[in-house]
C-alpha positions as a Markdown table, in Angstrom:
| # | Residue | x | y | z |
|---|---|---|---|---|
| 1 | Unk | -9.7 | -19.8 | -5.6 |
| 2 | Unk | -7.6 | -22.8 | -5.6 |
| 3 | Unk | -4.6 | -24.1 | -7.5 |
| 4 | Unk | -3.2 | -27.6 | -7.5 |
| 5 | Unk | 0.6 | -28.0 | -7.6 |
| 6 | Unk | 2.8 | -31.1 | -8.1 |
| 7 | Unk | 5.5 | -31.2 | -5.8 |
| 8 | Unk | 8.1 | -34.0 | -6.3 |
| 9 | Unk | 12.0 | -34.2 | -5.6 |
| 10 | Unk | 14.2 | -32.4 | -8.4 |
| 11 | Unk | 14.9 | -34.7 | -11.2 |
| 12 | Unk | 18.7 | -35.4 | -12.0 |
| 13 | Unk | 19.8 | -34.3 | -8.6 |
| 14 | Unk | 21.4 | -37.0 | -6.2 |
| 15 | Unk | 20.1 | -36.3 | -2.7 |
| 16 | Unk | 22.4 | -36.6 | 0.4 |
| 17 | Unk | 22.7 | -40.1 | 1.7 |
| 18 | Unk | 21.1 | -41.6 | -1.4 |
| 19 | Unk | 23.0 | -43.6 | -4.0 |
| 20 | Unk | 22.5 | -43.6 | -7.7 |
| 21 | Unk | 19.8 | -46.4 | -7.5 |
| 22 | Unk | 17.9 | -44.9 | -4.8 |
| 23 | Unk | 14.3 | -43.5 | -5.3 |
| 24 | Unk | 13.5 | -39.9 | -4.2 |
| 25 | Unk | 10.5 | -39.2 | -2.4 |
| 26 | Unk | 8.9 | -36.3 | -0.7 |
| 27 | Unk | 9.0 | -37.1 | 2.9 |
| 28 | Unk | 7.0 | -34.1 | 4.4 |
| 29 | Unk | 5.2 | -31.1 | 3.4 |
| 30 | Unk | 4.0 | -27.8 | 5.2 |
| 31 | Unk | 1.6 | -25.0 | 3.9 |
| 32 | Unk | 2.1 | -21.7 | 5.6 |
| 33 | Unk | 0.2 | -18.6 | 5.0 |
| 34 | Unk | 3.1 | -17.2 | 2.8 |
| 35 | Unk | 5.2 | -20.2 | 1.7 |
| 36 | Unk | 5.3 | -24.0 | 1.2 |
| 37 | Unk | 8.1 | -26.1 | 2.5 |
| 38 | Unk | 8.9 | -29.7 | 2.0 |
| 39 | Unk | 11.5 | -32.4 | 2.6 |
| 40 | Unk | 12.8 | -35.1 | 0.4 |
| 41 | Unk | 15.1 | -38.2 | 0.7 |
| 42 | Unk | 15.4 | -41.7 | -0.1 |
| 43 | Unk | 12.3 | -44.1 | 0.0 |
| 44 | Unk | 12.4 | -45.9 | 3.1 |
| 45 | Unk | 12.8 | -49.2 | 1.2 |
| 46 | Unk | 15.2 | -47.9 | -1.2 |
| 47 | Unk | 18.2 | -49.2 | 1.0 |
| 48 | Unk | 20.0 | -46.0 | 1.1 |
| 49 | Unk | 19.6 | -43.2 | 3.6 |
| 50 | Unk | 16.2 | -42.8 | 5.1 |
| 51 | Unk | 13.8 | -40.3 | 6.2 |
| 52 | Unk | 14.8 | -40.0 | 9.8 |
| 53 | Unk | 17.2 | -37.0 | 10.2 |
| 54 | Unk | 20.4 | -37.9 | 11.9 |
| 55 | Unk | 19.2 | -41.5 | 12.5 |
| 56 | Unk | 22.2 | -44.0 | 12.7 |
| 57 | Unk | 24.3 | -41.4 | 11.1 |
| 58 | Unk | 22.3 | -40.9 | 8.0 |
| 59 | Unk | 22.4 | -37.8 | 6.2 |
| 60 | Unk | 19.4 | -35.2 | 7.0 |
| 61 | Unk | 16.8 | -34.9 | 4.1 |
| 62 | Unk | 17.0 | -32.1 | 1.8 |
| 63 | Unk | 14.8 | -29.0 | 2.5 |
| 64 | Unk | 13.0 | -26.3 | 0.4 |
| 65 | Unk | 11.3 | -23.4 | 1.5 |
| 66 | Unk | 9.6 | -21.5 | -1.3 |
| 67 | Unk | 7.7 | -18.2 | -1.0 |
| 68 | Unk | 4.4 | -17.6 | -2.5 |
| 69 | Unk | 3.4 | -14.8 | -4.6 |
| 70 | Unk | 0.2 | -14.3 | -2.7 |
| 71 | Unk | -1.1 | -15.6 | 0.8 |
| 72 | Unk | -3.0 | -18.6 | 1.2 |
| 73 | Unk | -5.3 | -20.2 | 3.9 |
| 74 | Unk | -3.5 | -23.2 | 5.4 |
| 75 | Unk | -6.4 | -24.4 | 7.0 |
| 76 | Unk | -8.5 | -24.6 | 3.7 |
| 77 | Unk | -5.5 | -26.0 | 1.8 |
| 78 | Unk | -4.7 | -29.7 | 1.7 |
| 79 | Unk | -2.2 | -32.3 | 0.5 |
| 80 | Unk | -3.5 | -35.2 | -1.8 |
| 81 | Unk | -1.8 | -38.1 | -3.2 |
| 82 | Unk | -0.3 | -37.7 | -6.8 |
| 83 | Unk | -1.7 | -40.5 | -9.0 |
| 84 | Unk | 0.8 | -41.7 | -11.5 |
| 85 | Unk | 3.6 | -39.9 | -9.6 |
| 86 | Unk | 5.1 | -42.1 | -7.0 |
| 87 | Unk | 7.0 | -40.2 | -4.2 |
| 88 | Unk | 5.4 | -37.0 | -5.0 |
| 89 | Unk | 2.2 | -34.9 | -3.5 |
| 90 | Unk | -0.5 | -32.7 | -4.9 |
| 91 | Unk | -0.8 | -29.4 | -2.9 |
| 92 | Unk | -4.1 | -27.8 | -3.2 |
| 93 | Unk | -3.7 | -24.3 | -2.1 |
| 94 | Unk | -6.6 | -22.0 | -1.4 |
| 95 | Unk | -5.9 | -18.2 | -1.8 |
| 96 | Unk | -6.7 | -15.8 | 1.0 |
| 97 | Unk | -8.3 | -13.3 | -1.5 |
| 98 | Unk | -10.2 | -15.2 | -4.2 |
| 99 | Unk | -9.2 | -14.4 | -7.8 |
| 100 | Unk | -7.3 | -16.0 | -10.6 |
| 101 | Unk | -3.6 | -17.0 | -10.1 |
| 102 | Unk | -1.1 | -15.3 | -12.2 |
| 103 | Unk | 1.8 | -17.2 | -11.1 |
| 104 | Unk | 2.5 | -19.2 | -7.9 |
| 105 | Unk | 6.0 | -18.3 | -6.5 |
| 106 | Unk | 7.3 | -15.0 | -5.6 |
| 107 | Unk | 10.6 | -15.6 | -7.3 |
| 108 | Unk | 10.0 | -17.7 | -10.4 |
| 109 | Unk | 13.6 | -18.8 | -10.6 |
| 110 | Unk | 13.4 | -20.6 | -7.3 |
| 111 | Unk | 11.8 | -23.8 | -8.9 |
| 112 | Unk | 9.8 | -25.2 | -11.8 |
| 113 | Unk | 6.3 | -25.1 | -10.8 |
| 114 | Unk | 3.9 | -27.6 | -12.6 |
| 115 | Unk | 0.5 | -26.3 | -12.3 |
| 116 | Unk | -2.6 | -28.4 | -13.0 |
| 117 | Unk | -4.9 | -26.1 | -15.3 |
| 118 | Unk | -7.6 | -28.8 | -15.3 |
| 119 | Unk | -8.3 | -28.2 | -11.8 |
| 120 | Unk | -8.2 | -24.5 | -11.6 |
| 121 | Unk | -11.5 | -22.9 | -10.4 |
| 122 | Unk | -13.7 | -22.1 | -13.6 |
| 123 | Unk | -15.9 | -19.9 | -11.7 |
| 124 | Unk | -13.6 | -16.9 | -11.4 |
| 125 | Unk | -13.8 | -14.1 | -13.6 |
| 126 | Unk | -11.4 | -13.4 | -16.3 |
| 127 | Unk | -8.9 | -10.5 | -15.3 |
| 128 | Unk | -6.9 | -7.9 | -16.8 |
| 129 | Unk | -4.2 | -6.0 | -15.3 |
| 130 | Unk | -5.1 | -2.7 | -14.2 |
| 131 | Unk | -2.5 | 0.3 | -14.1 |
| 132 | Unk | -2.6 | 1.9 | -10.5 |
| 133 | Unk | -3.4 | 5.6 | -10.1 |
| 134 | Unk | -0.4 | 7.3 | -12.0 |
| 135 | Unk | 0.3 | 11.0 | -12.5 |
| 136 | Unk | 3.3 | 13.6 | -12.1 |
| 137 | Unk | 2.1 | 14.3 | -8.6 |
| 138 | Unk | 1.2 | 10.8 | -7.5 |
| 139 | Unk | 4.1 | 8.8 | -6.0 |
| 140 | Unk | 4.5 | 5.1 | -6.2 |
| 141 | Unk | 5.3 | 4.0 | -2.9 |
| 142 | Unk | 6.7 | 0.7 | -1.3 |
| 143 | Unk | 5.9 | -0.5 | 2.2 |
| 144 | Unk | 9.2 | 1.2 | 3.7 |
| 145 | Unk | 8.6 | 4.5 | 1.5 |
| 146 | Unk | 5.0 | 4.7 | 3.1 |
| 147 | Unk | 6.3 | 4.4 | 6.7 |
| 148 | Unk | 9.0 | 6.9 | 6.2 |
| 149 | Unk | 6.7 | 9.4 | 4.3 |
| 150 | Unk | 3.8 | 9.0 | 6.8 |
| 151 | Unk | 6.2 | 9.9 | 9.6 |
| 152 | Unk | 6.7 | 13.4 | 8.4 |
| 153 | Unk | 3.5 | 14.4 | 6.5 |
| 154 | Unk | 0.0 | 13.6 | 5.6 |
| 155 | Unk | -0.2 | 10.8 | 2.9 |
| 156 | Unk | -3.2 | 9.9 | 1.0 |
| 157 | Unk | -2.6 | 6.6 | -0.8 |
| 158 | Unk | -4.7 | 4.4 | -3.2 |
| 159 | Unk | -3.9 | 1.0 | -2.1 |
| 160 | Unk | -4.9 | -1.4 | -4.8 |
| 161 | Unk | -4.4 | -4.8 | -6.3 |
| 162 | Unk | -3.5 | -4.5 | -9.9 |
| 163 | Unk | -6.0 | -7.4 | -10.9 |
| 164 | Unk | -8.9 | -5.6 | -9.4 |
| 165 | Unk | -10.8 | -3.4 | -12.1 |
| 166 | Unk | -13.7 | -2.5 | -9.8 |
| 167 | Unk | -11.8 | 0.5 | -8.5 |
| 168 | Unk | -10.7 | 1.8 | -12.0 |
| 169 | Unk | -13.3 | 4.5 | -12.5 |
| 170 | Unk | -12.9 | 5.9 | -9.0 |
| 171 | Unk | -9.1 | 5.9 | -9.3 |
| 172 | Unk | -9.2 | 8.1 | -12.3 |
| 173 | Unk | -11.3 | 10.5 | -10.1 |
| 174 | Unk | -8.7 | 10.3 | -7.5 |
| 175 | Unk | -6.1 | 11.3 | -10.1 |
| 176 | Unk | -8.3 | 14.4 | -11.1 |
| 177 | Unk | -8.9 | 15.1 | -7.6 |
| 178 | Unk | -5.2 | 15.3 | -6.7 |
| 179 | Unk | -4.7 | 18.0 | -9.3 |
| 180 | Unk | -7.7 | 20.2 | -8.5 |
| 181 | Unk | -7.7 | 19.8 | -4.7 |
| 182 | Unk | -4.0 | 19.3 | -4.5 |
| 183 | Unk | -3.5 | 22.7 | -6.2 |
| 184 | Unk | -4.8 | 24.5 | -3.4 |
| 185 | Unk | -2.5 | 25.9 | -0.6 |
| 186 | Unk | -4.0 | 24.3 | 2.1 |
| 187 | Unk | -3.2 | 20.8 | 0.5 |
| 188 | Unk | 0.3 | 21.6 | -0.6 |
| 189 | Unk | 2.0 | 19.4 | 1.9 |
| 190 | Unk | -0.1 | 16.5 | 1.3 |
| 191 | Unk | 1.5 | 13.6 | -0.5 |
| 192 | Unk | -0.6 | 11.9 | -2.9 |
| 193 | Unk | 0.5 | 8.2 | -3.5 |
| 194 | Unk | -0.3 | 4.7 | -4.7 |
| 195 | Unk | 0.8 | 1.4 | -3.6 |
| 196 | Unk | 0.7 | -2.1 | -5.1 |
| 197 | Unk | -0.7 | -4.5 | -2.6 |
| 198 | Unk | 0.2 | -7.5 | -4.3 |
| 199 | Unk | 3.9 | -6.5 | -4.5 |
| 200 | Unk | 3.8 | -5.0 | -1.0 |
| 201 | Unk | 2.5 | -7.9 | 0.8 |
| 202 | Unk | 3.4 | -6.6 | 4.3 |
| 203 | Unk | 1.0 | -3.6 | 4.0 |
| 204 | Unk | -2.1 | -5.8 | 3.2 |
| 205 | Unk | -1.0 | -8.1 | 6.2 |
| 206 | Unk | -0.8 | -5.2 | 8.7 |
| 207 | Unk | -3.7 | -3.3 | 7.5 |
| 208 | Unk | -5.9 | -5.7 | 5.6 |
| 209 | Unk | -7.8 | -7.7 | 8.3 |
| 210 | Unk | -9.4 | -11.0 | 7.6 |
| 211 | Unk | -11.0 | -10.2 | 4.3 |
| 212 | Unk | -8.4 | -8.1 | 2.8 |
| 213 | Unk | -8.2 | -4.3 | 2.2 |
| 214 | Unk | -11.2 | -4.5 | 0.0 |
| 215 | Unk | -13.1 | -7.4 | -1.8 |
| 216 | Unk | -12.7 | -5.9 | -5.1 |
| 217 | Unk | -16.1 | -4.2 | -5.3 |
| 218 | Unk | -16.9 | -0.6 | -6.5 |
| 219 | Unk | -18.5 | 0.6 | -3.1 |
| 220 | Unk | -15.2 | -0.6 | -1.3 |
| 221 | Unk | -12.5 | 1.5 | -2.9 |
| 222 | Unk | -11.0 | 3.4 | 0.2 |
| 223 | Unk | -8.2 | 6.0 | 0.1 |
| 224 | Unk | -6.1 | 5.5 | 3.1 |
| 225 | Unk | -5.0 | 8.7 | 5.0 |
| 226 | Unk | -1.7 | 8.3 | 7.1 |
| 227 | Unk | -0.8 | 11.2 | 9.6 |
| 228 | Unk | 2.3 | 11.8 | 11.3 |
| 229 | Unk | 0.8 | 12.4 | 14.6 |
| 230 | Unk | -1.4 | 9.1 | 14.4 |
| 231 | Unk | -0.4 | 5.3 | 14.7 |
| 232 | Unk | 0.7 | 3.9 | 11.4 |
| 233 | Unk | -1.5 | 0.8 | 11.8 |
| 234 | Unk | -4.6 | 3.0 | 12.2 |
| 235 | Unk | -5.0 | 5.1 | 9.3 |
| 236 | Unk | -8.3 | 7.1 | 8.3 |
| 237 | Unk | -10.2 | 6.0 | 5.2 |
| 238 | Unk | -12.1 | 8.4 | 2.9 |
| 239 | Unk | -14.0 | 7.7 | -0.3 |
| 240 | Unk | -13.7 | 9.0 | -3.8 |
| 241 | Unk | -17.4 | 9.7 | -4.8 |
| 242 | Unk | -18.7 | 10.2 | -8.2 |
| 243 | Unk | -21.4 | 12.8 | -8.7 |
| 244 | Unk | -23.9 | 10.2 | -10.1 |
| 245 | Unk | -23.8 | 8.3 | -6.8 |
| 246 | Unk | -25.6 | 11.4 | -5.1 |
| 247 | Unk | -26.8 | 13.7 | -7.6 |
| 248 | Unk | -30.6 | 13.7 | -7.6 |
| 249 | Unk | -30.7 | 15.3 | -11.1 |
| 250 | Unk | -28.4 | 12.5 | -12.2 |
| 251 | Unk | -30.7 | 10.1 | -10.9 |
| 252 | Unk | -33.7 | 11.8 | -12.6 |
| 253 | Unk | -31.9 | 11.8 | -16.1 |
| 254 | Unk | -30.4 | 8.4 | -15.6 |
| 255 | Unk | -32.6 | 6.1 | -13.3 |
| 256 | Unk | -29.8 | 3.4 | -13.4 |
| 257 | Unk | -27.2 | 5.7 | -12.2 |
| 258 | Unk | -25.5 | 4.0 | -9.1 |
| 259 | Unk | -26.8 | 0.5 | -10.0 |
| 260 | Unk | -24.1 | -2.2 | -10.1 |
| 261 | Unk | -22.6 | -2.8 | -13.4 |
| 262 | Unk | -24.2 | 0.2 | -14.9 |
| 263 | Unk | -22.4 | 3.0 | -16.8 |
| 264 | Unk | -23.8 | 6.3 | -16.3 |
| 265 | Unk | -24.0 | 9.0 | -18.9 |
| 266 | Unk | -20.8 | 10.9 | -19.6 |
| 267 | Unk | -21.7 | 14.1 | -18.1 |
| 268 | Unk | -22.5 | 12.5 | -14.8 |
| 269 | Unk | -19.1 | 10.6 | -14.7 |
| 270 | Unk | -17.2 | 13.1 | -12.6 |
| 271 | Unk | -15.6 | 13.2 | -9.3 |
| 272 | Unk | -17.3 | 14.9 | -6.4 |
| 273 | Unk | -14.4 | 17.2 | -5.7 |
| 274 | Unk | -16.2 | 19.3 | -3.0 |
| 275 | Unk | -16.9 | 16.2 | -1.0 |
| 276 | Unk | -13.4 | 14.9 | -1.4 |
| 277 | Unk | -11.8 | 18.0 | -0.2 |
| 278 | Unk | -14.4 | 18.3 | 2.7 |
| 279 | Unk | -13.5 | 14.8 | 3.9 |
| 280 | Unk | -9.8 | 15.4 | 3.8 |
| 281 | Unk | -10.0 | 18.9 | 5.3 |
| 282 | Unk | -11.5 | 17.4 | 8.6 |
| 283 | Unk | -8.5 | 15.3 | 8.8 |
| 284 | Unk | -5.8 | 18.0 | 8.6 |
| 285 | Unk | -4.8 | 20.5 | 11.4 |
| 286 | Unk | -7.4 | 23.4 | 11.6 |
| 287 | Unk | -4.5 | 26.0 | 11.5 |
| 288 | Unk | -4.1 | 25.2 | 7.6 |
| 289 | Unk | -7.5 | 26.5 | 7.1 |
| 290 | Unk | -7.5 | 29.8 | 9.2 |
| 291 | Unk | -7.6 | 33.1 | 7.2 |
């Protein structure tokens, strides 16, 4: 997924070292994984100021550093000339996790962004924002909140991108499981949580790896389990399985059960609470389950 952005000096702003007749231009641009940075000053032939910082007593060029809403791949991004816009540059940014862009900058008030919609990747699927797992017993955590909570108790958290709908069914199962399994005394001290990976970028960077925490596929919707006696950057993973994924009777009554894109019959769309409980029980201290 790429986006093309026109970068040009602010209009109506006199740059340091440039007189009123000087023509401002972008002098340099840098694409980092989390931001774009550029400098602007007088055109070399404008007769006022110049691009060289501190040269002959001239004023240094103006600098901007704008944080991106989502991380990009600098090696796969590029800078092109801007036809019809002298002194400007076209930045072609490739997202690290492919999907449609909603907005470019982390803070929309930092700059006015001119997006070239004609150059947007047309092969990407349309997206609707999906609500993260939500219930009275599920806490929405930030990165700092997750670190603090995991230091004192076991945390089971669904970390999701809100633009990814592939995990919606299993996340609904997770909500039900937190009520059924969470009601048992052995799991009373477990904290159930959700976390928005788009907003809490530091979590994704620390735990995501090269391909992100998941590639927005139904078979890749893990729940992460953080334990106070384990390193934070090495959480366990368990799955939220649906009965139709393993139930032989479901497979017999609905031969397409488990096939990508297939919606099972309503009676089979149920979470496998027993497996979820068993998987989680293996990660908790044995003393909790002694009679």
